[in-house]
MOPAC internal coordinates of N, CA, C and O (Angstrom, degrees):
PM7 1SCF
backbone

  N    0.0000 0     0.00 0     0.00 0    0    0    0
  C    1.4592 1     0.00 0     0.00 0    1    0    0
  C    1.5204 1   108.10 1     0.00 0    2    1    0
  O    1.2310 1   121.60 1   -36.95 1    3    2    1
  N    1.3188 1   114.54 1   143.05 1    3    2    1
  C    1.4406 1   118.79 1  -176.86 1    5    3    2
  C    1.5215 1   110.82 1  -142.80 1    6    5    3
  O    1.2310 1   121.36 1   -25.90 1    7    6    5
  N    1.3208 1   115.00 1   154.10 1    7    6    5
  C    1.4346 1   120.50 1   169.15 1    9    7    6
  C    1.5365 1   110.46 1  -125.40 1   10    9    7
  O    1.2310 1   121.90 1  -162.91 1   11   10    9
  N    1.3420 1   113.96 1    17.09 1   11   10    9
  C    1.4633 1   121.56 1   177.90 1   13   11   10
  C    1.5250 1   108.08 1  -123.08 1   14   13   11
  O    1.2310 1   120.39 1   -99.03 1   15   14   13
  N    1.3168 1   116.85 1    80.97 1   15   14   13
  C    1.4473 1   122.55 1  -171.97 1   17   15   14
  C    1.5093 1   112.18 1   -59.13 1   18   17   15
  O    1.2310 1   119.56 1   134.09 1   19   18   17
  N    1.3364 1   118.45 1   -45.91 1   19   18   17
  C    1.4564 1   121.31 1  -176.08 1   21   19   18
  C    1.5159 1   112.94 1   -62.13 1   22   21   19
  O    1.2310 1   121.08 1   137.46 1   23   22   21
  N    1.3545 1   115.53 1   -42.54 1   23   22   21
  C    1.4444 1   121.01 1   177.48 1   25   23   22
  C    1.5190 1   111.30 1   -64.52 1   26   25   23
  O    1.2310 1   120.54 1   134.81 1   27   26   25
  N    1.3470 1   116.58 1   -45.19 1   27   26   25
  C    1.4448 1   121.81 1  -178.67 1   29   27   26
  C    1.5137 1   110.47 1   -63.27 1   30   29   27
  O    1.2310 1   120.19 1   140.24 1   31   30   29
  N    1.3443 1   117.24 1   -39.76 1   31   30   29
  C    1.4695 1   119.67 1   177.78 1   33   31   30
  C    1.5220 1   111.87 1   -63.38 1   34   33   31
  O    1.2310 1   120.38 1   142.72 1   35   34   33
  N    1.3143 1   116.88 1   -37.28 1   35   34   33
  C    1.4808 1   120.03 1  -179.25 1   37   35   34
  C    1.5231 1   111.73 1   -72.41 1   38   37   35
  O    1.2310 1   120.18 1   149.10 1   39   38   37
  N    1.3145 1   117.26 1   -30.90 1   39   38   37
  C    1.4809 1   120.62 1  -178.92 1   41   39   38
  C    1.5464 1   111.95 1   -79.35 1   42   41   39
  O    1.2310 1   120.88 1   152.93 1   43   42   41
  N    1.3177 1   115.91 1   -27.07 1   43   42   41
  C    1.4804 1   123.21 1   179.80 1   45   43   42
  C    1.5323 1   112.63 1    54.83 1   46   45   43
  O    1.2310 1   120.11 1  -118.02 1   47   46   45
  N    1.3303 1   117.39 1    61.98 1   47   46   45
  C    1.4571 1   118.82 1   177.06 1   49   47   46
  C    1.5210 1   110.77 1   -66.56 1   50   49   47
  O    1.2310 1   119.76 1   -15.28 1   51   50   49
  N    1.3221 1   118.05 1   164.72 1   51   50   49
  C    1.4822 1   119.66 1   178.12 1   53   51   50
  C    1.4971 1   112.69 1   -58.27 1   54   53   51
  O    1.2310 1   119.87 1   143.52 1   55   54   53
  N    1.3128 1   117.85 1   -36.48 1   55   54   53
  C    1.4466 1   124.29 1   176.12 1   57   55   54
  C    1.5013 1   108.60 1  -159.51 1   58   57   55
  O    1.2310 1   120.92 1   -29.49 1   59   58   57
  N    1.3471 1   115.84 1   150.51 1   59   58   57
  C    1.4541 1   119.06 1   178.56 1   61   59   58
  C    1.5226 1   109.93 1  -154.23 1   62   61   59
  O    1.2310 1   121.10 1   -22.61 1   63   62   61
  N    1.2788 1   115.49 1   157.39 1   63   62   61
  C    1.4423 1   123.18 1   174.95 1   65   63   62
  C    1.5346 1   106.85 1  -123.17 1   66   65   63
  O    1.2310 1   121.26 1   -55.98 1   67   66   65
  N    1.3422 1   115.19 1   124.02 1   67   66   65
  C    1.4504 1   121.84 1   179.66 1   69   67   66
  C    1.4990 1   110.61 1   -99.34 1   70   69   67
  O    1.2310 1   119.90 1   -47.87 1   71   70   69
  N    1.3267 1   117.79 1   132.13 1   71   70   69
  C    1.4626 1   122.73 1   173.51 1   73   71   70
  C    1.5154 1   105.60 1  -124.41 1   74   73   71
  O    1.2310 1   120.07 1   -58.76 1   75   74   73
  N    1.3003 1   117.47 1   121.24 1   75   74   73
  C    1.4723 1   120.22 1  -175.66 1   77   75   74
  C    1.5215 1   111.81 1   -80.12 1   78   77   75
  O    1.2310 1   121.63 1  -112.50 1   79   78   77
  N    1.3087 1   114.48 1    67.50 1   79   78   77
  C    1.4404 1   124.00 1   178.21 1   81   79   78
  C    1.5158 1   109.20 1  -118.87 1   82   81   79
  O    1.2310 1   119.03 1   -14.43 1   83   82   81
  N    1.3190 1   119.45 1   165.57 1   83   82   81
  C    1.4611 1   120.08 1   176.32 1   85   83   82
  C    1.5305 1   112.86 1   -55.61 1   86   85   83
  O    1.2310 1   120.89 1   -30.99 1   87   86   85
  N    1.3176 1   115.91 1   149.01 1   87   86   85
  C    1.4581 1   119.72 1  -179.03 1   89   87   86
  C    1.5278 1   110.62 1   -52.34 1   90   89   87
  O    1.2310 1   121.03 1   -42.93 1   91   90   89
  N    1.3321 1   115.64 1   137.07 1   91   90   89
  C    1.4411 1   120.67 1   178.73 1   93   91   90
  C    1.5095 1   113.97 1    83.68 1   94   93   91
  O    1.2310 1   119.90 1  -178.23 1   95   94   93
  N    1.3199 1   117.79 1     1.77 1   95   94   93
  C    1.4561 1   120.54 1  -177.89 1   97   95   94
  C    1.5393 1   110.51 1  -126.44 1   98   97   95
  O    1.2310 1   120.38 1  -138.11 1   99   98   97
  N    1.3323 1   116.88 1    41.89 1   99   98   97
  C    1.4565 1   121.78 1  -174.82 1  101   99   98
  C    1.5260 1   111.15 1   -60.52 1  102  101   99
  O    1.2310 1   119.67 1   153.06 1  103  102  101
  N    1.3167 1   118.24 1   -26.94 1  103  102  101
  C    1.4706 1   119.18 1   179.81 1  105  103  102
  C    1.5111 1   112.83 1   -98.71 1  106  105  103
  O    1.2310 1   119.67 1  -172.62 1  107  106  105
  N    1.2877 1   118.23 1     7.38 1  107  106  105
  C    1.4764 1   120.73 1   173.75 1  109  107  106
  C    1.4799 1   115.48 1   110.32 1  110  109  107
  O    1.2310 1   120.71 1    -0.50 1  111  110  109
  N    1.3169 1   116.25 1   179.50 1  111  110  109
  C    1.4659 1   121.14 1  -178.01 1  113  111  110
  C    1.5103 1   113.46 1   -64.93 1  114  113  111
  O    1.2310 1   120.28 1   -21.28 1  115  114  113
  N    1.3209 1   117.07 1   158.72 1  115  114  113
  C    1.4452 1   120.19 1   177.96 1  117  115  114
  C    1.5431 1   110.10 1   -63.77 1  118  117  115
  O    1.2310 1   120.83 1   -26.97 1  119  118  117
  N    1.3295 1   116.02 1   153.03 1  119  118  117
  C    1.4623 1   122.31 1   175.62 1  121  119  118
  C    1.5121 1   113.92 1    63.31 1  122  121  119
  O    1.2310 1   119.96 1  -148.73 1  123  122  121
  N    1.3153 1   117.68 1    31.27 1  123  122  121
  C    1.4679 1   120.73 1   174.00 1  125  123  122
  C    1.5274 1   109.14 1  -132.59 1  126  125  123
  O    1.2310 1   121.39 1  -112.78 1  127  126  125
  N    1.3641 1   114.95 1    67.22 1  127  126  125
  C    1.4511 1   119.10 1  -172.98 1  129  127  126
  C    1.5208 1   114.71 1   -62.03 1  130  129  127
  O    1.2310 1   119.21 1   147.81 1  131  130  129
  N    1.3442 1   119.10 1   -32.19 1  131  130  129
  C    1.4615 1   119.74 1   178.73 1  133  131  130
  C    1.4900 1   111.22 1   -64.95 1  134  133  131
  O    1.2310 1   120.57 1   133.50 1  135  134  133
  N    1.3352 1   116.51 1   -46.50 1  135  134  133
  C    1.4907 1   120.62 1   176.13 1  137  135  134
  C    1.5157 1   110.02 1   -61.04 1  138  137  135
  O    1.2310 1   119.59 1   135.15 1  139  138  137
  N    1.3030 1   118.39 1   -44.85 1  139  138  137
  C    1.4502 1   121.27 1  -178.18 1  141  139  138
  C    1.5450 1   110.55 1   -61.15 1  142  141  139
  O    1.2310 1   119.93 1   137.78 1  143  142  141
  N    1.3219 1   117.73 1   -42.22 1  143  142  141
  C    1.4686 1   119.76 1   177.61 1  145  143  142
  C    1.5139 1   111.55 1   -64.40 1  146  145  143
  O    1.2310 1   120.54 1   140.96 1  147  146  145
  N    1.3456 1   116.57 1   -39.04 1  147  146  145
  C    1.4844 1   120.31 1   179.35 1  149  147  146
  C    1.5397 1   110.08 1   -63.96 1  150  149  147
  O    1.2310 1   120.53 1   137.49 1  151  150  149
  N    1.3409 1   116.60 1   -42.51 1  151  150  149
  C    1.4615 1   119.64 1  -179.53 1  153  151  150
  C    1.5285 1   110.32 1   -64.56 1  154  153  151
  O    1.2310 1   120.29 1   134.63 1  155  154  153
  N    1.3278 1   117.04 1   -45.37 1  155  154  153
  C    1.4705 1   120.33 1   179.98 1  157  155  154
  C    1.5289 1   110.00 1   -63.24 1  158  157  155
  O    1.2310 1   119.68 1   138.22 1  159  158  157
  N    1.3212 1   118.21 1   -41.78 1  159  158  157
  C    1.4691 1   120.65 1  -179.88 1  161  159  158
  C    1.5301 1   109.50 1   -64.93 1  162  161  159
  O    1.2310 1   119.91 1   137.22 1  163  162  161
  N    1.3104 1   117.79 1   -42.78 1  163  162  161
  C    1.4789 1   119.04 1   176.06 1  165  163  162
  C    1.5137 1   112.69 1   -62.86 1  166  165  163
  O    1.2310 1   120.27 1   141.48 1  167  166  165
  N    1.3277 1   117.08 1   -38.52 1  167  166  165
  C    1.4418 1   119.70 1   177.91 1  169  167  166
  C    1.5429 1   110.55 1   -64.42 1  170  169  167
  O    1.2310 1   120.10 1   136.43 1  171  170  169
  N    1.3013 1   117.42 1   -43.57 1  171  170  169
  C    1.4764 1   120.14 1   178.55 1  173  171  170
  C    1.5240 1   110.99 1   -60.61 1  174  173  171
  O    1.2310 1   120.53 1   137.06 1  175  174  173
  N    1.3390 1   116.60 1   -42.94 1  175  174  173
  C    1.4634 1   120.06 1   177.83 1  177  175  174
  C    1.5276 1   110.81 1   -62.22 1  178  177  175
  O    1.2310 1   120.17 1   139.67 1  179  178  177
  N    1.3422 1   117.27 1   -40.33 1  179  178  177
  C    1.4642 1   120.70 1   178.46 1  181  179  178
  C    1.5197 1   109.60 1   -64.37 1  182  181  179
  O    1.2310 1   119.69 1   137.26 1  183  182  181
  N    1.3382 1   118.20 1   -42.74 1  183  182  181
  C    1.4691 1   120.52 1  -179.99 1  185  183  182
  C    1.5346 1   110.15 1   -61.26 1  186  185  183
  O    1.2310 1   119.90 1   144.76 1  187  186  185
  N    1.3411 1   117.80 1   -35.24 1  187  186  185
  C    1.4683 1   121.24 1   178.95 1  189  187  186
  C    1.5291 1   112.14 1   -67.83 1  190  189  187
  O    1.2310 1   119.99 1   150.96 1  191  190  189
  N    1.3375 1   117.63 1   -29.04 1  191  190  189
  C    1.4619 1   119.02 1  -174.13 1  193  191  190
  C    1.5053 1   113.92 1   -97.24 1  194  193  191
  O    1.2310 1   119.09 1   167.16 1  195  194  193
  N    1.3201 1   119.33 1   -12.84 1  195  194  193
  C    1.4549 1   120.46 1  -179.02 1  197  195  194
  C    1.5327 1   109.71 1   -71.71 1  198  197  195
  O    1.2310 1   120.89 1   -54.55 1  199  198  197
  N    1.3118 1   115.89 1   125.45 1  199  198  197
  C    1.4607 1   120.94 1  -177.88 1  201  199  198
  C    1.5320 1   112.73 1  -116.59 1  202  201  199
  O    1.2310 1   119.83 1   163.85 1  203  202  201
  N    1.3025 1   117.93 1   -16.15 1  203  202  201
  C    1.4696 1   122.50 1  -177.98 1  205  203  202
  C    1.5201 1   110.38 1  -105.10 1  206  205  203
  O    1.2310 1   120.80 1   -46.65 1  207  206  205
  N    1.3052 1   116.07 1   133.35 1  207  206  205
  C    1.4489 1   121.54 1  -178.58 1  209  207  206
  C    1.5491 1   109.60 1   -61.87 1  210  209  207
  O    1.2310 1   122.14 1   -32.93 1  211  210  209
  N    1.3061 1   113.51 1   147.07 1  211  210  209
  C    1.4920 1   122.98 1   177.44 1  213  211  210
  C    1.5345 1   113.25 1    68.75 1  214  213  211
  O    1.2310 1   120.77 1  -160.28 1  215  214  213
  N    1.3442 1   116.13 1    19.72 1  215  214  213
  C    1.4339 1   120.02 1   178.12 1  217  215  214
  C    1.5247 1   110.70 1   -79.47 1  218  217  215
  O    1.2310 1   120.74 1   -44.91 1  219  218  217
  N    1.3042 1   116.20 1   135.09 1  219  218  217
  C    1.4851 1   122.48 1   174.37 1  221  219  218
  C    1.5087 1   108.15 1  -120.50 1  222  221  219
  O    1.2310 1   121.42 1   -61.50 1  223  222  221
  N    1.3118 1   114.89 1   118.50 1  223  222  221
  C    1.4595 1   121.46 1   178.52 1  225  223  222
  C    1.5163 1   107.17 1   -96.70 1  226  225  223
  O    1.2310 1   120.79 1   -49.95 1  227  226  225
  N    1.3097 1   116.09 1   130.05 1  227  226  225
  C    1.4871 1   120.34 1   177.39 1  229  227  226
  C    1.5144 1   109.07 1   -98.19 1  230  229  227
  O    1.2310 1   121.25 1   -59.14 1  231  230  229
  N    1.3460 1   115.21 1   120.86 1  231  230  229
  C    1.4411 1   119.79 1   178.78 1  233  231  230
  C    1.5487 1   107.29 1   -79.39 1  234  233  231
  O    1.2310 1   120.17 1   -29.82 1  235  234  233
  N    1.3305 1   117.27 1   150.18 1  235  234  233
  C    1.4772 1   120.36 1  -170.91 1  237  235  234
  C    1.5441 1   115.16 1   -86.59 1  238  237  235
  O    1.2310 1   120.10 1  -160.23 1  239  238  237
  N    1.2815 1   117.42 1    19.77 1  239  238  237
  C    1.4735 1   119.83 1  -176.63 1  241  239  238
  C    1.5626 1   109.75 1   -77.45 1  242  241  239
  O    1.2310 1   121.41 1   -34.80 1  243  242  241
  N    1.3013 1   114.90 1   145.20 1  243  242  241
  C    1.4767 1   121.33 1  -179.26 1  245  243  242
  C    1.5186 1   108.39 1  -123.88 1  246  245  243
  O    1.2310 1   120.95 1   -52.69 1  247  246  245
  N    1.3183 1   115.79 1   127.31 1  247  246  245
  C    1.4798 1   123.13 1   178.88 1  249  247  246
  C    1.5218 1   108.11 1   -72.30 1  250  249  247
  O    1.2310 1   121.28 1   -46.67 1  251  250  249
  N    1.3123 1   115.15 1   133.33 1  251  250  249
  C    1.4704 1   120.39 1   176.83 1  253  251  250
  C    1.5376 1   106.95 1   -71.30 1  254  253  251
  O    1.2310 1   119.73 1   -69.06 1  255  254  253
  N    1.2986 1   118.11 1   110.94 1  255  254  253
  C    1.4557 1   121.29 1  -176.16 1  257  255  254
  C    1.5270 1   111.77 1   -67.33 1  258  257  255
  O    1.2310 1   119.71 1   162.97 1  259  258  257
  N    1.2944 1   118.15 1   -17.03 1  259  258  257
  C    1.4623 1   120.41 1   175.79 1  261  259  258
  C    1.5096 1   112.03 1   -80.50 1  262  261  259
  O    1.2310 1   119.79 1   162.83 1  263  262  261
  N    1.3518 1   118.00 1   -17.17 1  263  262  261
  C    1.4297 1   121.57 1  -178.85 1  265  263  262
  C    1.5343 1   108.53 1   -87.93 1  266  265  263
  O    1.2310 1   120.39 1   -75.34 1  267  266  265
  N    1.2896 1   116.87 1   104.66 1  267  266  265
  C    1.4515 1   122.50 1  -178.46 1  269  267  266
  C    1.5328 1   110.28 1  -108.12 1  270  269  267
  O    1.2310 1   119.94 1  -163.61 1  271  270  269
  N    1.3466 1   117.72 1    16.39 1  271  270  269
  C    1.4624 1   121.17 1  -177.54 1  273  271  270
  C    1.5066 1   112.91 1   -59.43 1  274  273  271
  O    1.2310 1   119.96 1   148.21 1  275  274  273
  N    1.3207 1   117.69 1   -31.79 1  275  274  273
  C    1.4703 1   120.23 1  -178.41 1  277  275  274
  C    1.5307 1   111.39 1   -65.21 1  278  277  275
  O    1.2310 1   120.14 1   156.00 1  279  278  277
  N    1.3457 1   117.35 1   -24.00 1  279  278  277
  C    1.4598 1   120.09 1   179.03 1  281  279  278
  C    1.5128 1   113.37 1   -74.27 1  282  281  279
  O    1.2310 1   121.23 1   162.47 1  283  282  281
  N    1.3372 1   115.25 1   -17.53 1  283  282  281
  C    1.4723 1   120.84 1  -175.71 1  285  283  282
  C    1.5440 1   110.77 1   -86.79 1  286  285  283
  O    1.2310 1   119.30 1   172.88 1  287  286  285
  N    1.3127 1   118.93 1    -7.12 1  287  286  285
  C    1.4479 1   122.57 1  -176.87 1  289  287  286
  C    1.5388 1   107.86 1   -81.38 1  290  289  287
  O    1.2310 1   120.52 1   -53.04 1  291  290  289
  N    1.3414 1   116.61 1   126.96 1  291  290  289
  C    1.4513 1   120.88 1   176.88 1  293  291  290
  C    1.5306 1   108.00 1   -86.43 1  294  293  291
  O    1.2310 1   120.62 1   -76.93 1  295  294  293
  N    1.3194 1   116.42 1   103.07 1  295  294  293
  C    1.4321 1   120.55 1  -176.07 1  297  295  294
  C    1.5245 1   112.70 1   -80.19 1  298  297  295
  O    1.2310 1   120.17 1   175.50 1  299  298  297
  N    1.3250 1   117.29 1    -4.50 1  299  298  297
  C    1.4630 1   119.41 1   178.12 1  301  299  298
  C    1.4974 1   112.64 1   -84.62 1  302  301  299
  O    1.2310 1   120.08 1   172.98 1  303  302  301
  N    1.3134 1   117.45 1    -7.02 1  303  302  301
  C    1.4651 1   120.71 1  -177.90 1  305  303  302
  C    1.5472 1   108.88 1  -126.79 1  306  305  303
  O    1.2310 1   121.18 1   -32.13 1  307  306  305
  N    1.3020 1   115.35 1   147.87 1  307  306  305
  C    1.4513 1   118.44 1   171.74 1  309  307  306
  C    1.5157 1   116.22 1    91.41 1  310  309  307
  O    1.2310 1   119.46 1   165.30 1  311  310  309
  N    1.3091 1   118.64 1   -14.70 1  311  310  309
  C    1.4231 1   119.21 1  -177.87 1  313  311  310
  C    1.5174 1   110.96 1   -91.08 1  314  313  311
  O    1.2310 1   120.05 1   155.03 1  315  314  313
  N    1.2916 1   117.51 1   -24.97 1  315  314  313
  C    1.4705 1   120.98 1   177.99 1  317  315  314
  C    1.5541 1   107.83 1  -105.81 1  318  317  315
  O    1.2310 1   121.17 1   -34.08 1  319  318  317
  N    1.3059 1   115.38 1   145.92 1  319  318  317
  C    1.4594 1   116.70 1   177.93 1  321  319  318
  C    1.5305 1   109.57 1   -64.04 1  322  321  319
  O    1.2310 1   120.81 1   -33.58 1  323  322  321
  N    1.2873 1   116.05 1   146.42 1  323  322  321
  C    1.4589 1   120.65 1  -179.74 1  325  323  322
  C    1.5259 1   108.54 1   -61.15 1  326  325  323
  O    1.2310 1   120.82 1   -35.71 1  327  326  325
  N    1.2943 1   116.04 1   144.29 1  327  326  325
  C    1.4625 1   119.76 1   179.66 1  329  327  326
  C    1.5357 1   107.38 1   -70.53 1  330  329  327
  O    1.2310 1   120.74 1   -52.07 1  331  330  329
  N    1.3253 1   116.18 1   127.93 1  331  330  329
  C    1.4748 1   119.45 1  -179.57 1  333  331  330
  C    1.5390 1   110.51 1   -67.07 1  334  333  331
  O    1.2310 1   122.34 1   -25.57 1  335  334  333
  N    1.3297 1   113.12 1   154.43 1  335  334  333
  C    1.4729 1   117.42 1   174.92 1  337  335  334
  C    1.5295 1   108.67 1   -64.82 1  338  337  335
  O    1.2310 1   120.73 1   -14.83 1  339  338  337
  N    1.3093 1   116.22 1   165.17 1  339  338  337
  C    1.4509 1   120.90 1  -179.54 1  341  339  338
  C    1.5294 1   110.76 1   -58.23 1  342  341  339
  O    1.2310 1   121.07 1   138.98 1  343  342  341
  N    1.3344 1   115.55 1   -41.02 1  343  342  341
  C    1.4837 1   120.76 1   179.49 1  345  343  342
  C    1.5181 1   110.59 1   -65.14 1  346  345  343
  O    1.2310 1   120.56 1   135.64 1  347  346  345
  N    1.3330 1   116.53 1   -44.36 1  347  346  345
  C    1.4687 1   118.72 1   178.08 1  349  347  346
  C    1.5190 1   111.78 1   -63.56 1  350  349  347
  O    1.2310 1   120.52 1   137.99 1  351  350  349
  N    1.3219 1   116.60 1   -42.01 1  351  350  349
  C    1.4714 1   120.02 1   178.93 1  353  351  350
  C    1.5478 1   111.22 1   -62.84 1  354  353  351
  O    1.2310 1   121.06 1   138.47 1  355  354  353
  N    1.3436 1   115.58 1   -41.53 1  355  354  353
  C    1.4703 1   118.40 1   177.90 1  357  355  354
  C    1.5229 1   111.00 1   -64.14 1  358  357  355
  O    1.2310 1   119.98 1   140.27 1  359  358  357
  N    1.3337 1   117.64 1   -39.73 1  359  358  357
  C    1.4799 1   121.15 1   177.50 1  361  359  358
  C    1.5438 1   111.03 1   -63.52 1  362  361  359
  O    1.2310 1   120.91 1   135.78 1  363  362  361
  N    1.3324 1   115.86 1   -44.22 1  363  362  361
  C    1.4897 1   118.59 1   178.76 1  365  363  362
  C    1.5327 1   110.19 1   -61.13 1  366  365  363
  O    1.2310 1   120.30 1   136.23 1  367  366  365
  N    1.3002 1   117.04 1   -43.77 1  367  366  365
  C    1.4856 1   120.43 1   178.98 1  369  367  366
  C    1.4984 1   111.08 1   -64.40 1  370  369  367
  O    1.2310 1   119.91 1   137.95 1  371  370  369
  N    1.3209 1   117.78 1   -42.05 1  371  370  369
  C    1.4675 1   122.71 1   179.30 1  373  371  370
  C    1.5501 1   109.62 1   -62.30 1  374  373  371
  O    1.2310 1   120.51 1   135.75 1  375  374  373
  N    1.3305 1   116.63 1   -44.25 1  375  374  373
  C    1.4680 1   121.15 1   179.03 1  377  375  374
  C    1.5201 1   110.79 1   -64.57 1  378  377  375
  O    1.2310 1   120.42 1   140.70 1  379  378  377
  N    1.3576 1   116.81 1   -39.30 1  379  378  377
  C    1.4454 1   120.25 1   179.80 1  381  379  378
  C    1.5222 1   110.33 1   -64.24 1  382  381  379
  O    1.2310 1   120.49 1   134.26 1  383  382  381
  N    1.3585 1   116.67 1   -45.74 1  383  382  381
  C    1.4182 1   119.60 1  -179.55 1  385  383  382
  C    1.5331 1   112.40 1   -64.21 1  386  385  383
  O    1.2310 1   120.59 1   140.83 1  387  386  385
  N    1.3477 1   116.48 1   -39.17 1  387  386  385
  C    1.4676 1   120.68 1   179.67 1  389  387  386
  C    1.5226 1   109.36 1   -63.31 1  390  389  387
  O    1.2310 1   120.21 1   140.48 1  391  390  389
  N    1.3147 1   117.20 1   -39.52 1  391  390  389
  C    1.4589 1   122.33 1   179.14 1  393  391  390
  C    1.5639 1   110.51 1   -58.82 1  394  393  391
  O    1.2310 1   121.10 1   133.11 1  395  394  393
  N    1.3331 1   115.50 1   -46.89 1  395  394  393
  C    1.4698 1   119.35 1  -178.31 1  397  395  394
  C    1.5196 1   111.43 1   -70.75 1  398  397  395
  O    1.2310 1   119.67 1   149.87 1  399  398  397
  N    1.3322 1   118.23 1   -30.13 1  399  398  397
  C    1.4687 1   119.29 1   177.38 1  401  399  398
  C    1.5208 1   110.62 1   -68.23 1  402  401  399
  O    1.2310 1   119.65 1   146.74 1  403  402  401
  N    1.3234 1   118.27 1   -33.26 1  403  402  401
  C    1.4819 1   122.59 1   178.88 1  405  403  402
  C    1.5194 1   111.53 1   -70.58 1  406  405  403
  O    1.2310 1   119.83 1   156.84 1  407  406  405
  N    1.3028 1   117.93 1   -23.16 1  407  406  405
  C    1.5038 1   119.03 1  -175.08 1  409  407  406
  C    1.4969 1   112.87 1   -80.57 1  410  409  407
  O    1.2310 1   120.10 1   180.00 1  411  410  409

């Protein structure tokens, strides 16, 4: 699934589904699980029907231009696990080394 049509066209994947939504939101806005499930189900059906290489199917969904909630998400936080404390990191390393010594 892609929301970057020009890039996807240049890469020529075996098959792709394009959704004209903001980058990173191919399955829709946050907190809309029914819409997200519908988009994923439509994408899976499209993948099943594509028979020609480098085909890109455009799904007919339209982003509500009044919904700007996606802009409020801080993508710099929350995607990576928090860095463990020095003590926790030492414990993880100690456990890892003990595991390999037992093998």
